[in-house]
N, C-alpha and C positions, 0 to 999 in steps of 0.2 A: 504493499499499500504506500509506503514511503516513497518508493521510486516512481509510482504512478503520479503522486502529487507533485513530485519534482519535475516530471515531464510536463504536466499540465501547466505548472508555473512558468517553465521555460518557454513553452509555446505561447502563452499569454503575453510574454514579455517581448515578442517579436515586433520590431518597429523598423520600417524602411528596408525590408529585405528585398534586394533586387533579384527577382527570379526571371525565368524565361518569359512569363506572361506579363511582366511589369513589377511594380513595387507592391509588396504585401505588408499590411499592418494587421495586428490582431487587436480586437477591442478588449475591454476589461473582463468580459465573459469568456474570453478565449476563442471567440468566433472571428473568422477572417473578415476584414473590412471590405473585401471584394470577393467575387466568386473564385473558387479554387477548382481547377480542372484536375481530376485524379485519373491517372493512366495506369494500367496494369500490363503485365507481360503474360500473354496467353500460353497455352501448352506447347505452341510451336515456336516460342521465344520471340514472338512479335509484340510490339506495343499496340495497345488498343485502348480506346476511351472507356473508362469505367463509369464515371459519373461526374457531375458538376455540383459542387456544394455552394449554395448561396447563403449569405449572412442573414 
């Protein structure tokens, strides 16, 4: 449980992260301030869209 809380706290502290899709900030609840595109690798080793999370 302690590690889970530490991960949550670190994610909530993200400010101004320059990612592939632009700058990412997290709000006080730990939610992204913009949509996050989640990509997974399928059984063939190919990248595919998994889902888009909106704040």
